[in-house]
N, C-alpha and C positions, 0 to 999 in steps of 0.2 A: 385658346383662353375661353373661360366660361362665358365672359361678357361679350364674346364674339360668336356665340352659338347662333347659327341661322334659325329663323323662325320655323322652317320646315326641314329639319336635318334628314339626310338620306344616308343609308348604310347598305352595303352589299353583303348579304349572307351567302352561305353555300347554296341556299335554295333560290335566291333571287334578291332583288333590291326592295328594301322597305323604306317608307317615308313616315316619320313621326312628327312630333311637334315640340316646340320648346315650352317649358313650364318654368318660369322664374329662371334660376340659374342652373337648370338641368334639362335634359331632353327625355321624352318618353316615347316608347314604341309599344303599341298594344296589339293584341289578337294575332300574334305571329304563330303559324302552325309548326309544331315540332313533330307531328305525326299526322297521318290521314284520319279523317272522321271515322270513328269506330261504329259504323252502322252498316246495314246490309250484310254482305258476306263477311265483313270485318268485325261485326258485333260480337262481343265476348271473346275476341281473339287478342293476341298480343299486339301491341301498337305496331302499325306499319310505317315505314319511312315516309316522310312528307314528300309531296309532289313539288317539282320545281315550277317556276312561273317565269313568264317573259314580262318585260316592262317593269313598272314600279307598282308595288303593292302598297295601298294606303294602310298605315298601322296606327290609326288614331282612335279606334273604338275597341273596347274590351270584347273578347270573344265570348260566345255563349257558354254558360256553365253546364256541366253534365246534369242529367236529371237527379233531383235531390229529394230526400225524404225528410219529413218533419220529425223532430225529437218527440219522445213520448211525453216528457214533462218539460216545463220551461227550463232551459238549459243555457247558462251563461257562456258555454263554449260553442253553442250551435245556433241559438236563436230559436224561433223567429222573432218573438217579441221581447225576449230577455236581453239584457245588456251584455251580449257575448261577442267575442272576437271573430267568430267564423260563421256569422249568421247566413242562413240560406234564405230563399224566398219566403214570403209569408204563407204560401201553400204551393204544392206542386202545380205549376202553371203550364201554359202552352209552350211548345218548343220555340226557341228564338233562332234556331239553327242547329245543325248537327256537328259543326266544327268545334267539338268539345275540347280537343287536345291542342290548346294554344297556351302561349305565355306572353308576359309583358316585360319590358325592359326599361328601367330608369337609370340613366347614366349622367354623371356630372359633365362628361365631354366625350362624344363618340370619337373624336380625334386624338384622345389621349391614349396612353399605353401602360399596361401593367398595373391597372387599378384593382383593388381587392373586390371580390364578388360575393354577394349573398344571394343564395337561391331559396326563396321562401315557398313553403308548401302550406297553402291556406285551407287545410282540411279540418273539419270538426266532426267528431263522432263517427268518422268513416262513412257518413251519410250526406255531408254537406261540404261544398267547396265554392269559393268565389274569390278570384284574384281581384275583382272589382270592388270588394268590400272597402269602403272609405276608412275603416279602422286599420287597414293594412296599407294606407297610402305611403309610398316609399319616398316621398319628397324630402323629408327631413334627413333620412339616411343617405339619399343621393347627394343632398347639399353638404353632407359630412364626408363625402369622398368615396362612397361605395357605389358599385354597379349593382343594382337590385333586380333580380329576375324572379317574377312571381308566376307560378304555374297553375294551370287548371289540369285536373285529371279525373278519371272515373271514380265514383264513390258508390255507396249503396250496392244494389244488385248488379249494376253495370260493372263495378270494380271489384266486388268481393264475394258475390254468390259463388258457392262451390259447386260448379256445374260439370257434368260429364261432357267430354269433348271440348273443354275450354281450359286454358292455363289458370290456375288459382292466382289470387293476389294481383289481379290485372291493374288495380290502382297503383301498386308499387311498380309494375313494369312500365306504366306510363311515366312515373317519376324518374326512372332510370332513362327512359328515352328523352325526357326533358333535359336531364343532366348531360346526356350525350350531345344534344343540340348545343348546350352551353360550351362543351369542349370544342365543338366545331366552329362556334360563331361568336363567343363572347369577346374575343380580341378585336372584332370589327366594331364593338361598342365601347372600346377603351379598356376592357377587362382583361385580367390575367387568368387563363384557364388553369394555371398552376396554383392559384390562390382562391379557390372556391370554397365557401362555407355553405353548408345546407342547414336550413332552420325551420322550425315549426312550433306550434303550440297545441296542446291537447292531442288530438289524433294526428295532427301535423308533426308533433314531437314523437309520437309513436311511429310514424313513418321514418322520421330521421333515425330513431333507434334501430328500426328494421334495416335500414340501408347500411348501417355499420356492420351488419353481419352477412349481407348478401354478396356473393362472389361477383355477380354481374355489376355491382356498384363500385367495386374496388377501382381506385385510380380516378374516379369521377369527382371527388371532392377531397379537401384536406382537413377541414375542421367542421364542427357541428354545434348548433345551438338547439337546445330542446327544453321548452317550457312546459311543465305539468305533464310529464310522460305518463301515459295510461298503460296499465298492465292488461291490455285487451288482445288476447289471441285465443284461437279455438284449435281443438284437435280435429283431424279429418273426419273421425267418426261422428262427432257432434255436428260438424259443419254439414255433413251429409244428411243427418236427420233434420236439421233446420231447413235446408234447402228443399228436401222432400216435402216437409210440411208446408212450406211456402208454395211449392208447385201444386199441391192439392188446393190450397186457397185460390190459386190462379186458374185452376181447371186445366193445368198443363198435363200433357200425357206422361211427362217424365221430367225430373230435375237435370235437364240437359240443354246445351247451347242450341241444339237443333229445334228442341220443343219450345224454347223461349224466344227465339230470334224474331218471331212475328208479333210478339206482345209489345204493344205501344210502350216505349221506355218511360214516359211520364205516368202512365197507368200503373206500371210496375213499381215506380217509385212511391206512388200513393198507397198501393197495396202493402208495400213493405212497412210503410209508416203505421198503417192500421194493424198489421201483423205484430209489429214490435210493441204496440200498445197492449196486446194480449199475452205478452211473454210470461207474466206470473202464472198463468194456467199451466205451463209447462215446467214449473219449478221442480217437481218431483224427479223429472228425468233430466233436465238441463241445468239444474243447480245454479251456480253463480252467474252464468250468462244472463239469466232472467232479471238480474239487478242492474244491468248496464243501460237499459233504455233502447238498445238496438239489437236486432237479431243477428246482424251480420258483422263480422270483424275479420281481421287477417287470419289466415289458417297457417299453422305450422306444418307445411305440407312435405317437408324433407328435402325439397329440391329448390324451388324459388326462395322460399323462406325455410331454411334447413332447421332452425331452432330459434328459441327466444334470445333476444339480445343479451340477457343477463347470463344465461348458461354459456352462450358462445364466447363471451368475453372472459368470463372466469375460467372457462375450460381451455383457453388458449387457441380457440378456433376462429377467432376474429381479433384483429390487432387493435390496440387502443389508439386514440387520436387526441387531439386538442378539443375539449368538450366544455362548453358553457351550459350548465343544466341547473334547473331550479323548479320550485313550486311555490304556491301561495300558502299562507298559514291556514286559511279557512277554505280549503278547496271545496268542501261540500255545502258551505253556507248559502251560496246563491241558489243551488238547487232546492234546498229546503225552503228558503224565503219565497222564491218565485213560484213554487208549486203550492204554497199555502200550508205546508206542513210544519213550518217552524213553530215550536211551542205545543205541538200536539203529540210528539213521540211518547210512547208509553214504555213501561218495563217490558212488555211483550215485544214491542218493536225492537228494543235494544237487544233482547235475547235472540230474536230471529236474525238480526244484523250480525251479531257476534258468531252465531252458529254458521251462518252462510259465508261470511267474508273474512273473519279472523283466521290466522293460521291454525290448522288443527293438528293434535287434539287439544293442546293446552292454551291456544290463543284466547278463548273467551275468559278463562280464569286469569290469564296474564293481564288483560285489559282492565279488569277490575282491581287487580293488585297495583298495576302501574298508575291508575287513575282512581284512587280510593274515594275521592270526594265527588266523582262524576255522577250526575244523574242520568236518566235514560236519554235525554236530549244530547248531552255531551258525549255519551258513549256512541250513540248512532253517528253523530257528526265525526268523531274521531276515527271509527273503523271504516266508514266510507271514504273519508278523505285519505286515510292511509292506504287502503286497498286499491283505490282507483288512481291516485296521483302522487301522494307524498312519498310513500315508500318506493314505488317504481322509479321515481326521479332520483332520490337519494341513492338507491341501490345501483342505478346506472352510473352515477358518479364513482362509486366504489368499484364497481366491475370494470369500468374504463380504466381506472388507475391500476387495477390488478393486471390488465392486459398490457400495461406499459404506456398508457396514455397519461395526459395531464387533465384533470378535471377541476373546474371552477364551479362551486355550488352557491346558490343564493336561496334565500327564503324571503318573500315579500310579506311583510307584516303590517304594512300601513293600511289603515281602515278606509275603505271608500266612503266619501262623504254622503253619497246618495242615500235616500230612504232613512235619513237620520243615523247612518252608520249601521244599519241592520245587515248589510251584505258583508261587513267585515272585510278582511283581505281575501276576497273570493276568487274562484276560478275565473280566469280571463282578465282580471284587473290589470295584469302586467302588460297586456298588449297595447292599449293606447299609450301607456307610459313609455314602452320601448320604442314605438313608431313615432311618438310625439304627435299623436292624433287626438289630443285632449278635447278638441272642438268637434270631433266627429260625433255622430249619433251615439255610438257605443261609448265614446269617452264621456259625453254629457250624462248618459244614463248611470254611469259609475261615479262620476266626479262632480256633476252638476253643470249648470250653464256657464258658470264662471270658475275657471280653474283657480284653486288656491295657490298661494306662493309655494306651499309644501308640495303640491302636485307638480308644479312646474319644475321645482328643484329636483324631485325624485325622478321625473321623466328625463331631465337632462343627465342625471347620473346613469340611469339605465341605458339610455340611448348611447351615451358616450362609451359605456362599457362594451356595448355591442360593437360599435365602430372600432374601438381599440382591439377587441378580440378578433374580429374578422380580419383586421389589417395585420396584427402581429402575433395572434395566438395567446395573448395575455389579457385576461379580463380586468386586471388592475387591483386584484386582491390575492391573498395567499391561496395556493391550490388546496384542494380537499384531499387529505392524505390520511391513511389509517391511524397514524400516530397522533393526529391532532383534530381532524375532522373540522377544519375551519370553514366557515360559511359567511357569506356576505348577507347580513340582515338588513333589508331595505325597509326603512321606516322614516319617521321624521328626522331622526338622527341616525343615518346609516353607520353601521359599524361591522367589523369582521370579528366573529365570535365563534365559539364552539357550536356545533350543530344544535339548534334549539329544540328539536323533537327527539331527544334522547330516549324518552320513555317508549315512544313508538318504535324507534330503531332497535331497542332491546327485544321487543316482542317479535319483530320481523327479522332479526339477525339470521342470516343464512337461509331465509325463506323467500327465495326469489319468486316473482309472479309466475305461476304455472298456467299453461293453456287451459281454458275452459274444457271440461270433459263431461261425458255422460255420467250422471250420478246414480 
């Protein structure tokens, strides 16, 4: 019984005994290694199996996060100062330890059996990760009956630099290693290894989408939750050029694991941040990548990540699943507000954005046709929101359905009260709502110091939808199918309606996100 949980619960995992702590009506275990520290000879290598230990390992403190880079602009998906769900540190700081590959478990009852499991991937921009972020506090979900596993993994150059002598997409390999740990051990925490849902927002959602297509991830989870899926992938040719340019900046002899292994990882993270700030200088050769704010993203390498999720699902090379996916209405608004650009976009800015991000060759004309009353500001916001998050999310729902899965789509349209409503329904607003962390720093920056009744009610609806979906595979509203395209519109009065962004969908129909390539 939950009210009989010991103050310091103990669990025996396959690697050894861990001791956590009781928090209210659930127990938490933190900083459990699922792989060995990826340093020294293991740096830039695939994750190695964790070491066993004797005695009892104290699991009450979060493990250290991998080295992280700062975003180029204030980014509500990444931080550091913006109200985002995956904030990194305020600046690359001194190492807190090298045991970067750890995870945390929150469980209603370690003595239970068969509880549904949510594995959360708290990655932002593929450059930041922090399972300790209070916006991701799993308490409300655990109190709702879920076992929640939050993982740390490699990001930035450690996880995604395309290096000779190293496997690509190491961050994804870390996530798979964590899911394998879950299969070995989650039953000891009361969870059912056959009822695992993997979830994430922004780059965490991109990770979820990638896992849908990866052979090595098959059988490791049953369902998926993906909020604001980004269409961020690179071709090997472009990734090689980017890594070579970064190697020149670092003074490394080559873009290789051997040449980079002795570079201080936090120095490398800082250099990546500065390098990403200069991406516009490479626009002529690197094209759309220069608009993402980060130089490194997953590589469609043909082996670990064989192709993009959209093409894999629609081409029948990946099986559909039970998928809860969605986006916010104003995905780009927070970026423009917090960078100080809102209200300054010109016709020249709109033309450049349409040429670079709209599907070619007819996309720029189509945007002006579908949005005839839109000025430069609205056009910039629409094409960025569509290209980066809205269309990849909606198209993932359609692709998953085409592959035989069941997709539940939502759009968050509720305006964040902060800054007088200037943020709109911005990127990341859904995170404190879903986790019930309205009082966290991120929640307050979006919603204010006192959550309104509307915020509390919307948070309850989204959180209960998550719990229902992870438990049963049914989000609680009609599935998104080609004949009706029904969508849960989350607002002051939530309703299930036809997909609201039909104009954008017409522009992007059959134009799945393609990997960034040399231009």
